[in-house]
N, C-alpha and C positions, 0 to 999 in steps of 0.2 A: 821643447816644442816652440815654434815661432808663430807669431800672430801679428796681424795688422788691424789696428783700430782706426777708423776714419770718422772724424767729427765734422759735421757741416751745420750751417745755420738752417733753421726751419724755414720753410716757404713762408713768405710774407714778412720776414724779419729783415730790416734794412741792413745792407752789407756795404758800408762805405769803403772798405778796403777792396772789395770786388769791383766797385765802381771806379776807384782810382786805377786799378790794374787795367780795366776796360779802356779808360781814357788814355793811359800810357801806351797801350797797344796801338790805338788809333793814331796817337802822335808819332809813333814809329812807322806809320804807313801800313800797318797790318790791317787789312780790310776783311770784312766778312765775319767778324766776331760780333755776335748778337748781344750777349751779356756774359758776365763773369761772376761766379760765386766762389769765394775762397773758403778754405777749411784747414783742418789740421790732420796729419797722418802720424800715427805712432807705431813704430815697429818694436814689438815687445817679445822678449824671450821669457817663456813661462816654464818654471821648473817642475813640470809634471808631464807624464806620458798619457794621462787620462784626459781625453778630449772634452768630456762633459765637465770635469773639474776646471780645466783651463778656461772654458767658456764662462763658467760661473765666476771665476776669479776676475776675468776681464770685464764682465758685466758689472761687478761690484766696483772695480776701479773706475769705470766710466761714470757710474752713477754717483760715486763719492768725490771724484777729482777731475777726471779727464774732460767731461762734458758738463756744460751748464744746461740742465734738462729743461729749463724754462724757455731757452731760445735755440738750443742745439739738439740735433739728432746724432746718433752714432751707429756704426755698423762694425761688427766683429768678424774677422776672417781668420780662422785658425789654419795655418799653412803647413804644419808638421804632421 
């Protein structure tokens, strides 16, 4: 079963990489970009056919390794 985990900074957390991307876009002449927030995307193959088990495994992975819960949020999307 395939899944996608998206990790993003919580609202209010300073995002210097997002600001750098925003500045670079403007320097390339790309107008109309209000703000940029960057994050991480993980495409994960889970070795179970049980959707509930897959979601539990992915939640554990996020909380133990993939996301820093102090400053980041995460979403899990099971695709299979």
